[in-house]
C-alpha positions as CSV (number, residue, x, y, z in Angstrom):
1,M,-25.8,9.4,-6.5
2,Q,-23.8,10.9,-9.3
3,E,-20.6,9.2,-10.4
4,F,-17.3,11.1,-10.9
5,E,-13.7,10.4,-11.8
6,M,-11.2,9.4,-9.2
7,T,-7.6,8.2,-9.0
8,A,-6.0,5.9,-6.4
9,K,-2.2,6.1,-6.0
10,T,-0.1,3.1,-5.2
11,F,3.4,1.6,-5.4
12,K,5.1,0.3,-8.5
13,G,4.1,-3.4,-9.0
14,L,0.8,-3.2,-7.0
15,E,-1.4,-1.5,-9.7
16,S,-3.2,-4.7,-10.7
17,V,-3.8,-5.7,-7.0
18,L,-5.3,-2.2,-6.4
19,A,-7.5,-2.6,-9.5
20,D,-8.9,-5.8,-8.0
21,E,-9.5,-4.1,-4.7
22,L,-11.4,-1.3,-6.5
23,L,-13.5,-3.9,-8.3
24,A,-14.5,-5.4,-5.0
25,I,-15.8,-2.2,-3.6
26,G,-18.0,-1.4,-6.6
27,A,-15.8,1.0,-8.6
28,N,-16.5,1.3,-12.4
29,N,-14.4,2.1,-15.5
30,I,-11.2,0.9,-13.8
31,Q,-8.1,1.7,-15.7
32,V,-4.6,0.6,-14.7
33,G,-1.9,3.2,-15.0
34,R,1.6,3.9,-13.7
35,R,1.6,3.7,-10.0
36,A,-2.0,4.6,-10.1
37,V,-5.5,3.3,-11.0
38,S,-8.2,5.6,-12.3
39,F,-11.9,4.7,-11.8
40,T,-15.4,6.2,-11.5
41,G,-17.8,5.9,-8.6
42,D,-20.2,7.9,-6.4
43,K,-19.6,9.3,-3.0
44,R,-20.1,5.9,-1.4
45,V,-17.3,4.4,-3.5
46,L,-15.1,7.4,-2.5
47,Y,-15.7,6.8,1.2
48,K,-15.2,3.0,0.9
49,A,-12.0,3.5,-1.1
50,N,-10.4,5.4,1.7
51,L,-11.6,3.0,4.4
52,W,-11.0,-0.3,2.6
53,L,-8.2,0.0,0.1
54,R,-5.1,-1.8,1.4
55,T,-2.6,-1.1,-1.3
56,A,-3.6,2.6,-2.0
57,T,-1.7,5.5,-0.6
58,R,-4.3,8.2,-1.4
59,V,-7.5,8.7,-3.4
60,L,-7.6,11.8,-5.6
61,V,-10.6,13.5,-7.2
62,P,-9.5,15.5,-10.3
63,I,-11.2,18.9,-10.7
64,A,-9.3,20.3,-13.6
65,S,-6.9,19.2,-16.3
66,F,-5.2,21.5,-18.8
67,H,-2.2,22.1,-20.9
68,A,0.4,24.7,-19.7
69,K,3.8,25.8,-21.0
70,D,4.9,27.8,-18.0
71,A,4.0,28.6,-14.4
72,D,2.1,31.7,-15.4
73,A,-0.2,29.6,-17.5
74,V,-0.8,27.3,-14.6
75,Y,-1.7,30.3,-12.5
76,E,-4.2,31.6,-15.0
77,Q,-5.9,28.2,-15.4
78,A,-6.0,27.6,-11.7
79,K,-7.5,31.0,-11.0
80,A,-10.3,30.3,-13.6
81,I,-11.5,27.4,-11.5
82,D,-14.7,28.2,-9.4
83,W,-13.1,27.5,-6.0
84,S,-16.4,28.3,-4.2
85,L,-17.5,24.7,-5.2
86,F,-14.8,23.3,-2.9
87,M,-14.0,25.8,-0.2
88,T,-14.7,29.2,1.3
89,N,-12.4,32.2,1.9
90,K,-12.0,30.9,5.5
91,T,-10.9,27.4,4.4
92,S,-7.2,26.6,5.2
93,F,-5.5,24.6,2.5
94,L,-2.3,22.8,1.6
95,I,-0.9,22.1,-1.9
96,D,1.4,19.3,-2.8
97,A,3.0,19.1,-6.3
98,T,4.5,16.2,-8.2
99,V,6.3,17.2,-11.4
100,Y,7.7,15.0,-14.2
101,S,8.6,17.6,-16.7
102,E,11.5,19.3,-18.5
103,T,9.4,22.5,-18.7
104,F,8.6,22.7,-15.0
105,R,11.7,22.0,-13.0
106,H,10.7,23.4,-9.6
107,S,7.7,21.8,-8.0
108,H,7.8,24.4,-5.2
109,Y,7.4,27.3,-7.6
110,V,4.4,25.5,-9.2
111,T,2.9,25.1,-5.7
112,Y,3.5,28.8,-5.1
113,R,1.7,29.9,-8.3
114,V,-1.3,27.7,-7.6
115,K,-1.5,29.1,-4.1
116,D,-1.4,32.6,-5.5
117,A,-4.2,31.7,-8.0
118,I,-6.5,30.5,-5.1
119,A,-5.7,33.5,-2.9
120,D,-6.3,36.0,-5.8
121,F,-9.6,34.3,-6.7
122,W,-11.0,34.8,-3.2
123,N,-9.4,38.2,-2.8
124,E,-11.1,39.5,-5.9
125,K,-14.4,37.8,-5.0
126,T,-14.7,38.6,-1.3
127,G,-11.7,40.9,-0.3
128,H,-10.4,38.1,2.0
129,R,-8.0,35.3,1.0
130,P,-7.8,31.9,2.7
131,S,-4.6,30.8,4.4
132,V,-2.1,28.0,3.8
133,Q,-1.8,25.6,6.7
134,L,1.0,23.0,6.8
135,T,-0.6,20.8,9.4
136,N,-4.2,19.5,9.4
137,P,-5.6,21.9,6.8
138,D,-9.3,22.0,5.9
139,L,-8.5,21.1,2.2
140,Y,-5.7,19.1,0.7
141,L,-4.8,19.8,-3.0
142,K,-2.6,17.8,-5.3
143,V,-0.9,19.2,-8.5
144,H,0.4,16.7,-10.9
145,I,2.4,17.7,-14.0
146,A,3.6,15.3,-16.7
147,A,5.4,17.1,-19.5
148,E,3.0,20.1,-20.1
149,Q,-0.2,18.4,-18.9
150,V,-1.4,19.7,-15.5
151,T,-4.0,18.0,-13.3
152,L,-5.4,19.6,-10.2
153,S,-7.1,17.3,-7.7
154,L,-8.7,17.3,-4.4
155,D,-7.0,14.8,-2.0
156,S,-9.7,12.9,-0.2
157,S,-7.3,11.0,2.1
158,G,-5.1,13.7,3.6
159,E,-2.4,11.8,5.4
160,S,-1.2,8.9,3.3
161,L,-3.4,5.8,3.6
162,H,-0.5,3.6,4.3
163,K,-0.4,5.3,7.8
164,R,-3.1,3.1,9.2
165,G,-2.8,4.3,12.8
166,Y,-2.0,1.1,14.7
167,R,1.8,1.5,14.6
168,V,2.9,3.0,17.9
169,T,6.6,2.2,17.6
170,E,8.9,0.9,14.8
171,T,12.3,-0.4,14.0
172,E,14.7,1.1,11.5
173,A,13.4,1.3,7.9
174,P,10.0,-0.2,8.6
175,L,8.0,-1.7,5.7
176,S,5.1,0.4,4.4
177,E,1.8,-1.0,5.5
178,A,0.4,-0.7,2.0
179,L,3.4,-2.6,0.5
180,A,3.1,-5.3,3.1
181,A,-0.6,-5.7,2.3
182,G,0.2,-5.8,-1.5
183,M,2.9,-8.5,-0.9
184,L,0.4,-10.6,1.0
185,L,-2.3,-10.3,-1.6
186,L,0.2,-11.1,-4.4
187,A,1.2,-14.2,-2.5
188,G,-2.5,-15.3,-2.5
189,W,-3.0,-14.7,1.2
190,R,-6.6,-14.7,2.3
191,G,-6.2,-16.4,5.8
192,Q,-6.3,-19.9,4.5
193,S,-3.4,-21.3,6.6
194,D,-0.9,-20.4,9.3
195,L,1.5,-17.6,8.4
196,Y,5.1,-17.0,9.4
197,D,7.4,-14.0,9.3
198,P,10.7,-15.0,11.0
199,M,12.2,-11.5,10.5
200,C,9.3,-9.5,11.6
201,G,10.8,-6.1,12.4
202,S,7.9,-3.9,13.5
203,G,5.4,-6.7,12.8
204,T,3.8,-5.0,9.8
205,I,3.4,-8.1,7.7
206,G,1.8,-10.1,10.5
207,I,-0.7,-7.3,11.3
208,E,-1.7,-6.7,7.7
209,A,-2.1,-10.5,7.3
210,A,-4.5,-10.6,10.2
211,L,-6.5,-7.6,8.9
212,I,-6.8,-9.4,5.6
213,A,-7.7,-12.7,7.1
214,L,-10.4,-11.1,9.3
215,N,-11.5,-8.8,6.5
216,I,-11.1,-5.8,8.7
217,A,-10.9,-2.4,7.0
218,P,-7.3,-1.1,7.1
219,G,-8.6,2.5,7.7
220,I,-10.5,1.6,10.8
221,F,-7.7,2.8,13.1
222,R,-7.4,6.3,11.5
223,K,-8.7,9.3,13.3
224,S,-10.0,11.1,10.2
225,F,-9.9,11.5,6.4
226,A,-9.6,14.7,4.5
227,F,-13.1,14.3,2.8
228,E,-14.8,14.7,6.2
229,K,-14.1,18.4,6.0
230,W,-15.5,18.8,2.5
231,P,-18.6,21.1,2.1
232,D,-20.6,18.2,0.6
233,F,-19.6,15.6,3.3
234,D,-22.4,13.2,4.0
235,A,-22.0,12.3,7.6
236,E,-24.9,9.8,7.6
237,L,-23.6,7.9,4.6
238,W,-20.1,7.8,6.1
239,S,-21.4,6.6,9.5
240,D,-23.3,3.7,7.7
241,I,-20.1,2.7,5.8
242,Y,-17.8,3.1,8.8
243,N,-20.0,1.1,11.2
244,D,-20.9,-1.7,8.7
245,D,-19.4,-4.9,10.1
246,S,-21.2,-7.3,7.8
247,E,-18.0,-8.1,5.9
248,D,-16.0,-9.4,8.9
249,K,-15.1,-13.0,8.9
250,P,-13.6,-15.5,11.3
251,F,-9.9,-16.6,11.1
252,G,-9.2,-20.1,12.3
253,H,-5.4,-20.2,11.9
254,Q,-2.5,-18.5,13.6
255,I,0.2,-15.9,12.6
256,Y,3.7,-16.4,14.0
257,L,6.2,-13.5,14.1
258,S,9.8,-13.8,15.3
259,D,13.0,-11.9,15.1
260,A,16.5,-12.1,16.4
261,S,16.3,-8.6,17.8
262,Y,14.9,-8.0,21.2
263,Y,13.9,-4.5,20.2
264,A,12.1,-5.7,17.1
265,V,10.1,-8.2,19.1
266,Q,9.2,-5.5,21.6
267,A,8.1,-3.2,18.8
268,S,6.0,-6.0,17.2
269,Q,4.3,-6.8,20.4
270,K,3.3,-3.2,21.0
271,N,2.0,-2.8,17.5
272,V,0.0,-6.0,17.6
273,H,-1.5,-5.0,20.9
274,S,-2.3,-1.6,19.5
275,A,-4.2,-3.2,16.7
276,S,-6.1,-5.5,19.2
277,L,-4.8,-8.6,17.3
278,D,-3.0,-10.4,20.2
279,K,-5.3,-13.4,19.9
280,Y,-4.2,-14.1,16.3
281,I,-0.5,-13.1,16.4
282,A,2.2,-14.7,18.5
283,V,5.6,-13.0,18.7
284,K,8.8,-14.6,19.8
285,Q,12.5,-13.7,20.0
286,I,14.5,-16.3,18.1
287,R,17.0,-16.5,15.2
288,L,15.6,-18.1,12.1
289,E,18.5,-20.6,11.9
290,E,17.8,-21.7,15.5
291,M,14.2,-22.6,14.8
292,Q,13.4,-26.3,15.4
293,G,10.5,-28.5,14.3
294,E,8.3,-28.5,11.2
295,Y,6.1,-25.6,10.1
296,K,3.6,-25.4,7.3
297,G,1.8,-22.5,5.9
298,L,2.7,-19.3,4.1
299,V,6.1,-17.6,4.8
300,V,6.6,-14.0,3.9
301,I,9.9,-12.3,4.7
302,N,11.3,-8.8,4.4
303,P,14.9,-9.6,5.4
304,P,17.7,-6.9,5.8
305,Y,19.1,-5.9,2.4
306,G,22.5,-5.3,3.8
307,Q,23.0,-1.8,2.3
308,R,25.5,0.3,4.3
309,L,24.3,3.5,2.8
310,T,20.9,5.1,2.9
311,P,18.9,5.0,-0.4
312,N,19.4,8.8,-0.7
313,A,23.2,8.6,-0.5
314,Y,23.7,8.8,-4.3
315,R,21.2,11.7,-4.4
316,K,23.5,13.6,-2.2
317,Q,26.3,12.8,-4.6
318,I,28.3,10.9,-2.0
319,V,28.6,8.0,-4.4
320,S,26.8,7.0,-7.6
321,K,23.6,5.0,-7.5
322,S,25.4,1.9,-8.7
323,E,28.1,2.3,-6.1
324,A,25.5,2.8,-3.4
325,E,23.6,-0.3,-4.4
326,G,26.9,-2.2,-4.4
327,R,28.0,-1.5,-0.9
328,Y,26.6,-4.2,1.3
329,D,27.3,-5.5,4.7
330,D,29.7,-8.5,4.5
331,A,27.5,-10.5,6.8
332,I,24.4,-10.4,4.5
333,I,25.3,-13.3,2.3
334,P,25.8,-15.8,5.2
335,L,22.4,-14.5,6.6
336,Y,20.6,-15.3,3.4
337,R,22.4,-18.6,3.1
338,A,21.2,-19.5,6.7
339,M,17.7,-18.4,5.8
340,G,17.6,-20.7,2.8
341,T,18.8,-23.6,5.0
342,A,16.2,-23.0,7.6
343,L,13.4,-22.8,5.1
344,K,14.5,-26.0,3.4
345,H,14.8,-28.0,6.6
346,H,11.9,-26.6,8.7
347,F,9.3,-25.3,6.3
348,T,8.9,-28.3,4.0
349,G,5.5,-28.2,2.3
350,S,5.2,-24.4,2.7
351,T,5.5,-21.6,0.2
352,A,7.9,-18.7,1.0
353,W,7.9,-15.2,-0.5
354,I,10.9,-13.0,0.1
355,I,11.5,-9.4,-0.9
356,S,15.0,-7.9,-1.3
357,S,16.9,-5.3,-3.3
358,N,20.0,-7.5,-3.0
359,E,20.0,-10.0,-5.9
360,D,23.3,-11.5,-4.9
361,A,22.0,-12.2,-1.5
362,L,18.8,-13.7,-2.9
363,K,20.9,-16.1,-5.0
364,A,22.7,-17.2,-1.7
365,I,19.4,-18.6,-0.4
366,G,20.1,-21.6,-2.6
367,L,16.6,-22.2,-3.7
368,K,15.2,-21.7,-7.2
369,P,12.3,-19.2,-7.3
370,T,9.2,-20.4,-9.1
371,E,8.1,-16.8,-9.6
372,K,9.8,-13.3,-9.6
373,L,7.9,-10.1,-9.3
374,H,9.3,-6.5,-9.3
375,L,8.3,-4.2,-6.5
376,M,9.5,-0.9,-5.1
377,N,10.3,-0.6,-1.4
378,G,10.8,3.1,-0.9
379,E,13.3,4.1,-3.5
380,L,14.8,0.6,-3.8
381,D,14.0,-1.7,-6.8
382,C,13.3,-5.1,-5.3
383,L,12.7,-8.6,-6.4
384,Y,9.8,-10.4,-4.7
385,N,10.5,-14.1,-5.1
386,C,8.3,-17.1,-4.5
387,Y,9.9,-20.4,-3.4
388,E,8.1,-23.7,-3.2
389,L,9.6,-25.6,-0.3
390,F,9.5,-29.4,-1.0
391,E,11.4,-32.5,-0.1
392,G,13.7,-34.2,-2.6
393,E,14.8,-33.1,-6.1
394,R,13.1,-30.1,-7.7
395,K,12.6,-32.1,-11.0
396,E,10.5,-34.7,-9.2
397,Y,8.5,-32.0,-7.4
398,V,7.7,-30.2,-10.7
399,T,6.5,-33.4,-12.2
400,E,4.2,-34.2,-9.3
401,H,3.0,-30.6,-8.8
402,P,2.6,-29.1,-12.3
403,R,0.0,-26.7,-10.9
404,E,2.5,-23.9,-9.9
405,H,4.7,-24.5,-13.0
406,G,2.0,-24.6,-15.7
407,D,-1.5,-23.5,-16.2
408,D,-2.3,-22.2,-12.7
409,R,0.9,-20.2,-12.6
410,N,-0.2,-18.5,-15.8
411,K,-3.6,-17.9,-14.4
412,R,-2.1,-16.1,-11.4
413,R,-0.2,-13.9,-13.8
414,E,-3.4,-13.2,-15.7
415,Q,-5.2,-12.4,-12.5
416,H,-2.6,-10.0,-11.1
417,G,-1.2,-8.9,-14.4
418,T,2.1,-7.1,-14.9
419,H,2.8,-3.4,-14.9
420,S,2.4,-1.6,-18.1
421,D,2.3,2.1,-19.0
422,K,-0.6,1.3,-21.2
423,R,-3.9,2.0,-19.6
424,V,-6.1,-1.1,-19.8
425,Q,-9.9,-1.2,-19.2
426,L,-11.1,-4.1,-17.1
427,S,-13.5,-6.1,-19.2
428,P,-17.3,-6.1,-18.3
429,A,-17.1,-9.9,-18.3
430,R,-14.6,-9.9,-15.5
431,R,-16.9,-7.7,-13.5
432,A,-19.9,-9.9,-14.3
433,N,-18.1,-13.0,-13.2
434,R,-16.9,-11.5,-9.9
435,Q,-18.2,-13.6,-7.0
436,V,-18.5,-12.3,-3.5
437,S,-18.3,-14.9,-0.7
438,P,-21.0,-14.8,1.9
439,R,-19.7,-13.2,5.2
440,S,-20.6,-14.4,8.6
441,S,-21.6,-12.0,11.4
442,R,-18.9,-10.2,13.3
443,P,-16.9,-12.6,15.4
444,K,-16.9,-11.8,19.2
445,Q,-13.1,-11.6,19.2
446,T,-13.2,-8.6,16.9
447,A,-15.8,-6.6,18.9
448,G,-13.0,-4.2,19.8
449,F,-13.1,-2.9,16.3
450,R,-16.6,-1.4,16.7
451,R,-16.7,1.5,14.3
452,G,-18.5,4.1,16.5
453,R,-17.2,7.6,15.8
454,D,-16.5,8.3,19.5
455,S,-14.4,5.1,19.8
456,R,-12.0,5.8,16.9
457,R,-8.3,5.3,17.7
């Protein structure tokens, strides 16, 4: 099959993780960009990217790239495209535009001009123009403008890939599924131990952790993808990919979720059940500081950030951004302090990763992070900190465990990289050295995930 260019979009800080995911599904010419990773592959790679990528939000196929100084130039260039390659005059479509430009200040106007170009192309060719449809269109189009560079792409995903389909209810400000998966992969999670999330909210971290541990495709719950309506859709190929269970693997540990909120626990339980993961995930209502006993494994927490205002408050000019970020709930510092105490006393020997936009609250945890990563949760700049939970003095621990404070820590940074605007080609040597672990046959306990098209959720 012929290869073509594609781009997978993601969140800031997860670009290198996404690049590793693309490498694993057989993509070529992988280049890390800003909140995106470009690559090449054939139709099989396109289908697998939509089904398997955990940290991507959508997969785009560029069809035209050109320079334009105004919306009229965009119209002329868009009209010159042979749209019969991608649609008919009866195909409904939807256009979404993202604009980073001083020249083009209104994304809606750009969308309007591209829509006119497509309509006029078909009207001149057949005397009939296709219609725009806001919900469930036949074709999704993406316009991206950076300065005066315009890229038109087909959106093969449709609805954002972070919307897996298993979440039937949620708490306030739920964590994106793609971000949760990225946090787990950055933490080194592959299902090698028990996992704890003592502030579980809607249960997203636990569910994503189970999907990673069992190596179940995150797109398995979705009803459809946009590429299934494309003229060149290969139903037989897609069926083979969708129903392939050879990569599933067993998971011999347990995932423990808890929250102080009754409603959060109820939401988590419903979502876990929707994902058919009840066997692997236990949910309990308890405050973190009330937990007793000793727990060992990986701890991943997305605690409340304590902001009284919504992230968009400063956009509405209620207050400045700095003021909005500075208004926190007075109870948030004691909450983080209690979280640090509980981790220190009950999770000795574990590793904890905590994400928050509140740096003062993170300091109140009272533990020195061994690693700090920068991520975006929605519109909030966050720190994602790693804490090694050990007994005694930190100096003694570092002496006895140089692994996380020396060479291996640097290796992790080399593996995951750091974000850069510079586009970096993954080396052929890295691809040649990639090793794929042998997979066992599908475990009986995951039979509910059978990928028959009639059984899709």
